[in-house]
BAMARBA-495306 format. One line per field, with one value per residue (C-alpha): x, y, z; chain. Coordinates in steps of 0.25 Angstrom, whole numbers, plus 5000, padded with zeros to 4 digits. Layout:
<kolvos>
X = (X ...)
Y = (Y ...)
Z = (Z ...)
unit = (A ...)
</kolvos>
This chain:
<kolvos>
X = (5071 5086 5090 5081 5087 5101 5097 5092 5105 5113 5105 5106 5121 5121 5114 5121 5134 5130 5126 5139 5147 5140 5138 5138 5133 5119 5108 5098 5085 5081 5085 5075 5081 5074 5082 5096 5106 5118 5114 5127 5124 5120 5110 5111 5099 5098 5090 5099 5114 5116 5108 5108 5101 5105 5098 5101 5099 5085 5079 5069 5070 5083 5090 5092 5105 5111 5126 5134 5134 5141 5141 5133 5131 5139 5135 5149 5155 5143 5144 5143 5153 5159 5158 5168 5179 5189 5186 5171 5175 5164 5159 5166 5153 5150 5160 5166 5179 5180 5177 5176 5178 5171 5158 5164 5160 5146 5145 5149 5135 5129 5134 5129 5115 5115 5114 5100 5088 5081 5066 5055 5048 5047 5061 5068 5080 5072 5062 5073 5080 5067 5065 5080 5080 5073 5084 5095 5088 5095 5109 5107 5102 5117 5120 5123 5122 5133 5132 5131 5121 5112 5112 5109 5098 5094 5080 5084 5088 5077 5073 5073 5088 5089 5081 5086 5074 5076 5063 5058 5046 5044 5049 5062 5057 5057 5045 5045 5043 5055 5054 5053 5067 5072 5080 5093 5092 5101 5092 5079 5084 5090 5076 5069 5077 5074 5059 5060 5067 5054 5045 5053 5060 5076 5076 5067 5075 5089 5084 5079 5092 5099 5090 5093 5108 5106 5097 5106 5119 5128 5123 5111 5096 5093 5103 5097 5082 5086 5092 5079 5071 5081 5079 5064 5064 5071 5061 5048 5041 5039 5047 5039 5025 5019 5027 5020 5006 5006 5011 5002 4989 4988 4994 4986 4974 4966 4953 4954 4945 4951 4964 4968 4957 4957 4944 4943 4932 4929 4921 4906 4896 4882 4872 4857 4852 4856 4858 4869 4876 4875 4879 4892 4895 4894 4903 4914 4913 4913 4926 4932 4928 4935 4948 4948 4947 4959 4967 4964 4968 4981 4979 4981 4991 5004 5007 5020 5027 5025 5037 5050 5054 5043 5036 5041 5030 5022 5017 5002 4999 4990 4981 4977 4974 4962 4951 4946 4955 4953 4960 4957 4958 4967 4968 4983 4985 4976 4977 4973 4964 4970 4963 4971 4976 4972 4957 4949 4938 4927 4931 4919 4921 4912 4911 4905 4895 4891 4879 4874 4883 4877 4887 4884 4893 4892 4898 4904 4909 4905 4910 4896 4891 4903 4905 4893 4891 4890 4875 4875 4884 4875 4863 4870 4874 4860 4855 4864 4860 4845 4847 4856 4846 4835 4841 4832 4844 4856 4868 4880 4891 4901 4910 4912 4920 4931 4932 4937 4951 4958 4959 4945 4940 4948 4941 4928 4931 4935 4921 4914 4921 4915 4903 4905 4896 4904 4916 4911 4907 4921 4926 4917 4921 4936 4936 4926 4933 4929 4918 4908 4901 4888 4887 4878 4883 4890 4884 4889 4897 4908 4910 4924 4928 4936 4943 4940 4944 4944 4940 4926 4924 4925 4915 4902 4891 4879 4884 4896 4910 4923 4927 4914 4915 4929 4924 4914 4926 4935 4926 4911 4906 4904 4895 4882 4887 4896 4907 4900 4898 4913 4923 4936 4944 4941 4952 4942 4928 4921 4911 4899 4889 4875 4878 4889 4901 4911 4925 4932 4938 4950 4958 4973 4981 4980 4983 4987 4977 4982 4977 4963 4962 4966 4956 4944 4948 4949 4935 4929 4935 4929 4915 4917 4922 4912 4899 4888 4873 4866 4852 4847 4852 4846 4841 4851 4847 4859 4859 4859 4872 4875 4872 4883 4877 4886 4883 4888 4886 4890 4888 4903 4903 4890 4895 4907 4898 4895 4909 4914 4904 4909 4923 4922 4913 4923 4935 4926 4923 4937 4941 4944 4945 4945 4945 4952 4954 4966 4963 4974 4982 4985 4996 4997 5003 5011 5018 5020 5029 5037 5033 5026 5012 5013 5026 5020 5007 5015 5023 5010 5005 5018 5016 5002 5005 5017 5008 4998 5008 5022 5028 5028 5024 5026 5019 5015 5013 5012 5022 5020 5030 5023 5036 5039 5033 5021 5025 5014 5019 5029 5029 5033 5036 5033 5037 5052 5062 5061 5046 5047 5057 5048 5035 5042 5046 5033 5026 5034 5037 5022 5019 5010 4996 4987 4974 4962 4950 4943 4954 4948 4957 4952 4956 4969 4972 4968 4978 4990 5002 5011 5025 5037 5050 5055 5057 5048 5061 5066 5052 5052 5066 5061 5049 5058 5066 5054 5049 5062 5062 5047 5050 5062 5054 5043 5053 5060 5047 5041 5055 5055 5064 5055 5057 5044 5044 5058 5056 5044 5052 5063 5053 5046 5059 5064 5052 5054 5069 5070 5056 5055 5054 5067 5069 5069 5054 5050 5057 5048 5052 5048 5034 5033 5037 5026 5015 5010 5003 5001 4997 4996 4994 4992 4980 4980 4967 4963 4949 4944 4945 4952 4956 4958 4961 4963 4976 4985 4987 4977 4985 4988 4982 4979 4980 4978 4979 4975 4983 4975 4979 4973 4969 4974 4963 4967 4961 4965 4962 4964 4957 4948 4953 4967 4966 4978 4974 4963 4960 4955 4966 4976 4969 4969 4984 4986 4979 4988 5000 4997 4994 5007 5015 5008 5012 5026 5028 5018 5028)
Y = (5091 5095 5081 5082 5095 5089 5078 5087 5094 5082 5076 5090 5089 5074 5077 5089 5082 5070 5079 5086 5073 5065 5075 5067 5055 5049 5052 5041 5036 5022 5016 5009 4995 4992 5002 5000 4993 4994 4985 4987 5002 5007 5019 5029 5032 5047 5046 5037 5037 5024 5016 5013 5005 4994 4987 4972 4966 4961 4969 4980 4987 4992 4986 4996 4994 5000 5004 4998 5006 5020 5019 5027 5024 5033 5034 5037 5025 5016 5011 5013 5023 5024 5039 5039 5032 5040 5040 5036 5021 5012 5000 4987 4980 4989 4984 4997 5002 5015 5028 5042 5051 5063 5059 5056 5068 5068 5053 5056 5062 5048 5043 5055 5052 5038 5045 5049 5039 5036 5038 5040 5052 5066 5070 5057 5058 5052 5063 5073 5068 5068 5083 5086 5081 5093 5102 5094 5092 5104 5101 5086 5090 5092 5077 5070 5055 5047 5040 5026 5030 5037 5025 5016 5023 5036 5033 5032 5047 5055 5066 5075 5074 5079 5091 5105 5112 5121 5118 5105 5098 5091 5078 5085 5085 5098 5107 5108 5096 5092 5093 5080 5076 5073 5060 5058 5055 5042 5037 5039 5032 5020 5018 5020 5008 5000 5003 4999 4985 4977 4983 4984 4975 4974 4981 4992 4994 4994 5005 5013 5012 5017 5029 5032 5031 5041 5050 5050 5052 5064 5076 5069 5073 5066 5075 5087 5083 5079 5092 5099 5091 5095 5110 5108 5103 5115 5125 5117 5111 5097 5096 5083 5087 5092 5082 5071 5078 5080 5066 5059 5067 5080 5075 5062 5062 5050 5051 5052 5041 5027 5032 5043 5045 5035 5031 5028 5020 5022 5012 5014 5021 5016 5026 5024 5037 5048 5056 5047 5050 5065 5064 5056 5065 5077 5071 5069 5083 5089 5081 5086 5100 5098 5093 5105 5114 5107 5109 5124 5125 5118 5107 5096 5087 5085 5070 5064 5052 5039 5032 5034 5047 5047 5060 5067 5077 5074 5084 5087 5095 5085 5085 5099 5096 5086 5096 5106 5102 5096 5091 5099 5092 5098 5095 5091 5092 5092 5102 5103 5113 5114 5123 5134 5131 5145 5145 5158 5161 5162 5149 5139 5124 5115 5101 5096 5085 5076 5067 5061 5069 5082 5091 5100 5110 5109 5120 5115 5128 5142 5155 5160 5148 5140 5125 5116 5105 5091 5091 5103 5096 5083 5091 5097 5083 5078 5089 5084 5069 5073 5084 5076 5064 5074 5083 5085 5081 5072 5080 5080 5070 5081 5073 5062 5072 5072 5057 5059 5060 5072 5080 5077 5081 5094 5098 5095 5103 5115 5113 5113 5126 5134 5136 5145 5136 5124 5131 5134 5119 5115 5125 5120 5106 5109 5117 5108 5101 5088 5082 5073 5062 5056 5043 5032 5018 5010 4997 4983 4982 4989 4979 4971 4961 4953 4939 4926 4926 4941 4948 4954 4969 4975 4987 4986 4996 4988 4978 4987 4982 4990 4990 4996 5007 5010 5011 5022 5030 5029 5032 5033 5021 5027 5037 5030 5030 5041 5044 5057 5060 5063 5074 5066 5079 5082 5078 5072 5066 5060 5049 5044 5034 5032 5018 5022 5020 5032 5037 5046 5048 5057 5064 5060 5072 5081 5071 5056 5047 5048 5062 5058 5046 5053 5064 5055 5045 5056 5061 5047 5042 5055 5051 5037 5041 5052 5046 5057 5053 5058 5062 5067 5080 5093 5103 5114 5127 5127 5130 5117 5113 5119 5110 5111 5112 5109 5116 5108 5114 5108 5094 5090 5092 5085 5073 5072 5067 5054 5052 5054 5044 5033 5036 5035 5022 5015 5019 5014 5001 4998 4999 4986 4989 4980 4983 4971 4969 4959 4954 4944 4954 4968 4978 4971 4959 4967 4975 4962 4958 4971 4977 4990 4987 4996 4989 4975 4978 4985 4972 4964 4972 4969 4954 4954 4961 4951 4939 4944 4949 4944 4957 4970 4984 4998 5001 5014 5016 5030 5035 5047 5058 5067 5069 5080 5093 5091 5076 5066 5053 5045 5030 5018 5008 4994 4986 4983 4973 4967 4966 4959 4949 4946 4945 4935 4927 4927 4923 4910 4910 4912 4919 4931 4928 4939 4931 4937 4932 4927 4916 4908 4912 4902 4890 4896 4898 4883 4879 4888 4880 4888 4885 4892 4894 4904 4903 4912 4918 4922 4928 4936 4941 4946 4952 4960 4965 4970 4976 4983 4989 4993 5000 5007 5012 5017 5024 5031 5036 5042 5049 5055 5046 5039 5038 5042 5056 5058 5051 5060 5072 5068 5065 5079 5086 5080 5086 5100 5100 5094 5095 5080 5068 5060 5047 5040 5044 5039 5026 5013 5010 5023 5021 5007 5013 5024 5014 5009 4996 4995 5008 5007 5014 5012 5019 5017 5020 5020 5017 5004 5012 5011 5019 5014 5019 5014 5009 5020 5012 5004 4991 4993 4991 5001 4996 5004 4997 5000 4991 4988 4980 4967 4969 4977 4984 4985 4993 4987 4992 4989 4991 4980 4985 4979 4964 4962 4968 4965 4971 4959 4950 4960 4960 4944 4945 4954 4945 4933 4942 4947 4933 4927 4939 4935 4921 4925 4935 4931 4922)
Z = (5155 5156 5152 5140 5136 5138 5129 5118 5118 5118 5106 5098 5100 5096 5083 5079 5082 5073 5062 5062 5064 5054 5043 5030 5037 5036 5047 5047 5054 5054 5040 5031 5030 5017 5009 5016 5008 5017 5029 5036 5038 5051 5053 5065 5073 5074 5087 5095 5092 5099 5089 5074 5063 5054 5043 5042 5028 5026 5037 5035 5049 5054 5067 5078 5085 5097 5098 5110 5123 5122 5107 5096 5082 5072 5057 5051 5058 5056 5070 5085 5090 5104 5106 5118 5110 5103 5088 5091 5089 5083 5091 5088 5085 5074 5065 5061 5068 5060 5067 5064 5075 5070 5078 5091 5098 5094 5097 5111 5113 5111 5124 5132 5126 5133 5147 5143 5144 5131 5132 5123 5128 5122 5127 5123 5114 5103 5104 5105 5093 5085 5089 5086 5072 5066 5073 5066 5053 5046 5051 5047 5033 5029 5031 5018 5018 5014 5000 5006 5016 5005 4997 5008 5016 5009 5013 5028 5029 5036 5028 5040 5041 5026 5028 5027 5033 5044 5051 5055 5061 5074 5068 5062 5048 5040 5041 5026 5017 5008 4993 4986 4981 4967 4969 4963 4948 4949 4961 4953 4941 4949 4956 4942 4936 4948 4947 4932 4934 4938 4928 4915 4906 4906 4892 4897 4910 4902 4893 4905 4912 4899 4899 4914 4911 4900 4909 4921 4914 4918 4912 4906 4907 4920 4928 4922 4925 4939 4942 4936 4946 4957 4953 4953 4967 4972 4967 4969 4981 4974 4961 4957 4961 4948 4940 4948 4949 4934 4930 4940 4938 4931 4917 4917 4908 4911 4920 4935 4940 4940 4935 4945 4956 4967 4974 4989 4996 5011 5019 5014 5023 5026 5021 5025 5019 5010 5023 5027 5013 5015 5030 5027 5015 5024 5034 5023 5018 5032 5034 5021 5026 5039 5033 5024 5036 5042 5029 5029 5044 5041 5051 5042 5050 5044 5040 5042 5037 5045 5040 5032 5039 5049 5052 5040 5036 5023 5013 5016 5003 4996 5008 5005 4991 4994 4996 4986 4975 4961 4948 4936 4922 4911 4897 4898 4913 4925 4936 4951 4958 4972 4983 4990 5004 5008 5012 5011 5021 5011 5004 5003 5004 4996 4990 4977 4979 4967 4967 4955 4946 4952 4959 4971 4978 4993 5001 5014 5020 5015 5020 5022 5030 5036 5035 5034 5044 5041 5042 5032 5022 5023 5020 5007 5003 5005 4996 4985 4987 4986 4975 4965 4962 4959 4948 4936 4926 4928 4930 4920 4925 4925 4934 4924 4916 4927 4925 4910 4905 4910 4897 4893 4906 4905 4892 4898 4910 4901 4894 4907 4911 4900 4909 4921 4930 4926 4930 4944 4946 4942 4952 4963 4961 4961 4973 4981 4993 4988 4979 4985 4976 4981 4973 4969 4972 4961 4955 4959 4946 4952 4963 4963 4953 4963 4963 4969 4984 4985 4998 4998 4999 5013 5011 5003 5000 4996 4985 4982 4986 4988 4973 4969 4979 4974 4960 4965 4971 4959 4948 4952 4944 4930 4924 4928 4943 4949 4940 4936 4951 4953 4950 4948 4948 4963 4973 4982 4979 4991 4986 4994 4988 4993 4997 5007 4998 4999 4996 4987 4973 4973 4963 4965 4960 4973 4984 4987 4993 5007 5009 5003 5011 5024 5022 5020 5030 5041 5037 5036 5050 5056 5051 5056 5070 5072 5066 5065 5067 5055 5060 5047 5040 5046 5037 5033 5026 5017 5002 4994 4987 4974 4962 4951 4937 4925 4912 4900 4887 4873 4868 4869 4884 4885 4877 4887 4898 4890 4886 4900 4905 4895 4898 4913 4913 4904 4913 4925 4918 4916 4930 4937 4952 4964 4979 4985 5000 5003 5017 5019 5027 5028 5033 5046 5040 5031 5042 5049 5037 5040 5026 5023 5019 5007 5002 5004 4996 4985 4984 4984 4973 4965 4968 4964 4950 4948 4951 4940 4929 4932 4933 4940 4935 4938 4951 4957 4972 4977 4987 4995 4994 5004 5012 5002 4999 4990 4989 4983 4978 4971 4966 4974 4963 4969 4957 4961 4957 4971 4970 4957 4962 4974 4965 4956 4968 4974 4962 4962 4947 4943 4930 4928 4930 4923 4921 4926 4933 4921 4920 4931 4942 4953 4944 4941 4956 4958 4948 4953 4959 4968 4972 4978 4971 4982 4997 5006 5011 4997 4994 5007 5004 4990 4997 5006 4995 4988 5001 5002 4988 4989 5002 4997 4985 4994 5003 4992 4986 4999 5002 4988 4980 4971 4956 4950 4954 4950 4937 4934 4938 4928 4917 4918 4920 4907 4900 4907 4904 4890 4885 4883 4892 4894 4888 4901 4903 4889 4892 4892 4906 4911 4905 4912 4925 4924 4920 4934 4931 4946 4953 4968 4981 4996 5001 5016 5023 5037 5034 5026 5013 5000 4988 4973 4959 4945 4938 4932 4919 4911 4913 4928 4942 4953 4967 4980 4993 5007 5017 5030 5042 5038 5023 5011 5002 4987 4976 4963 4949 4935 4921 4915 4901 4905 4903 4911 4924 4934 4948 4954 4948 4954 4968 4968 4965 4976 4985 4981 4983 4997 5001 4996 5002 5016 5014 5011 5023 5034 5042)
unit = (A A A A A A A A A A A A A A A A A A A A A A A A A A A A A A A A A A A A A A A A A A A A A A A A A A A A A A A A A A A A A A A A A A A A A A A A A A A A A A A A A A A A A A A A A A A A A A A A A A A A A A A A A A A A A A A A A A A A A A A A A A A A A A A A A A A A A A A A A A A A A A A A A A A A A A A A A A A A A A A A A A A A A A A A A A A A A A A A A A A A A A A A A A A A A A A A A A A A A A A A A A A A A A A A A A A A A A A A A A A A A A A A A A A A A A A A A A A A A A A A A A A A A A A A A A A A A A A A A A A A A A A A A A A A A A A A A A A A A A A A A A A A A A A A A A A A A A A A A A A A A A A A A A A A A A A A A A A A A A A A A A A A A A A A A A A A A A A A A A A A A A A A A A A A A A A A A A A A A A A A A A A A A A A A A A A A A A A A A A A A A A A A A A A A A A A A A A A A A A A A A A A A A A A A A A A A A A A A A A A A A A A A A A A A A A A A A A A A A A A A A A A A A A A A A A A A A A A A A A A A A A A A A A A A A A A A A A A A A A A A A A A A A A A A A A A A A A A A A A A A A A A A A A A A A A A A A A A A A A A A A A A A A A A A A A A A A A A A A A A A A A A A A A A A A A A A A A A A A A A A A A A A A A A A A A A A A A A A A A A A A A A A A A A A A A A A A A A A A A A A A A A A A A A A A A A A A A A A A A A A A A A A A A A A A A A A A A A A A A A A A A A A A A A A A A A A A A A A A A A A A A A A A A A A A A A A A A A A A A A A A A A A A A A A A A A A A A A A A A A A A A A A A A A A A A A A A A A A A A A A A A A A A A A A A A A A A A A A A A A A A A A A A A A A A A A A A A A A A A A A A A A A A A A A A A A A A A A A A A A A A A A A A A A A A A A A A A A A A A A A A A A A A A A A A A A)
</kolvos>
């Protein structure tokens, strides 16, 4: 016990001395070698002063090196120092004979530490150091990295050391989340030019560079706008949040289904009777209610970063926006209904259930009767399933109107609100915890249009494959199927089909996919792990669910239902969607190549596109910025110059190949002759360069130094400050950079589930992916109206790309 206390005191003294002796020097954790440019530089290990890291050229992981006996590594000297020698001489084998004596006294502490045994228990030096980091955070916040170190390894500096917060958590991080930064203007512009290089012509790029020179000149508009954003950051929790929210969602006028709302498919269930449907729905809703109670009690676990500043806390705000929220259409800009975080004792909790276009309000918890049991919820669902098919008149498909362009739906909503009963219906839908859609199965015409040699569907429900199921979740199948059985503005729509297909459609503006996936997977796993034997539904003397009746007057609004049906059906007929499972390998093999699975797959997506079209295009991949207060996402741009050079080499001089299936693909494959003009070693080196660049872009984004959010801020600031958009943002290159012909995202699931969506531009592709240990699930989308795109053709190119990447790297 006394030895531990003494050790604590010595370590406190050590770190205080270091902080004073090295004021103005860098304080580093293990460096990220993929972004280190100076490979001769050494990085001190904060937790063990007798060791340091170095990044040899060509290595992704740093070498961990121990100093000679009785020597300790000193950052200013960039070498191992003998603390007992006058002037703190550097070890001869370090190749640096210069010395600075200012740290000699503090360095002497190192030799005293060597008398203690180094263990791994709760009182070990490593553990003590971890606990001391919080104490020292404020003192070390005054450290200013040297210019060279900042350029070499800015991303290696732990954010915990840069905090000015007085209070810290158990891992040494501030108790309050930091605000998202405004990166230096020059850095944003340099990264912007680099992002444009592979997707613009030389002439376009030169014009943009000239515009940037004008924009960033001394006393020019750029400096003024940058300062405007810095001032905005000082007074707002997240200076970028509403810029981003409006640009990404609220200002967009196109319909939600296909274009914005993702659909997610879970492993299908086996329903023998309608009782099974009701019982499964009840278990899902009971899980939703339990989750809501956990949110209200404040017991939602705090998530922390798993890498890149491990254990850094993440913003949880979006997790509180999933239940009871809804998007509202506006003529020019949409808005959100978000429930209050404060719950009153008399607050009822309900869901809206839609079956055959008829809506019902099911109260799950009421102030006068408490919370319904699973059995009671099931009886309410069973009532809906039996009542909806027996209605004397076919209900109006009001839900179809939510699938219309936003301005049109906003005007229809205003017309509906002219009746007080409709106002109440809208309020019940918007405040419902979720919407539950009880569907009929889609026809086989929605099955996959694959390619020769494609792997079969993993899950089936009758004659329906996974592509068919995904269509149901994304848009409902059309006016004759389930598209009127929806409310596309609702944040979470749980969808259960009588044939066992189930999943959800979710409105994207309130939350990213990870929050939705985690919630439903938690509920689903609980159902699987704790199966309940359904011995029939007991009789409950509960009032039946309230049926929502819509009152539509006037011929103009009546006419809108037919128009909406035609519009929705046309959009659905145009969607080219394909769920493709690549079974050649999965993330187990990728990790054996010492590459991040996400980076690897992003490069495969680039190669697949290049093989088809002979060029790269602006590519969107969402990058979480939840390390910051109210952080959502920025954009990882996978189309880099390094990826382009690698893709060119991998294609071995082939030209673009944009022919579609109708061009007798099998005969073409038989005639194709392959040859190699590059060695495998050269291809591997190009691949490593592309990996390093993709990793660098990814890390900069998650640490708040991407380019899309800062560019958006400057663009919006130019309008707010000058009344017009700066020329930099009306430039052709900027328009190209914002037209994401390849929109991608990783949707990792712990169950065998997948999520998909449509392209974000008429000439583009959408592609989500779920990397599993031995396979990768892709959801590829395009539009039939574009003659140059094909979901199955792109999936085939993905298969070819992944195959040749394995051949390149497996040995």
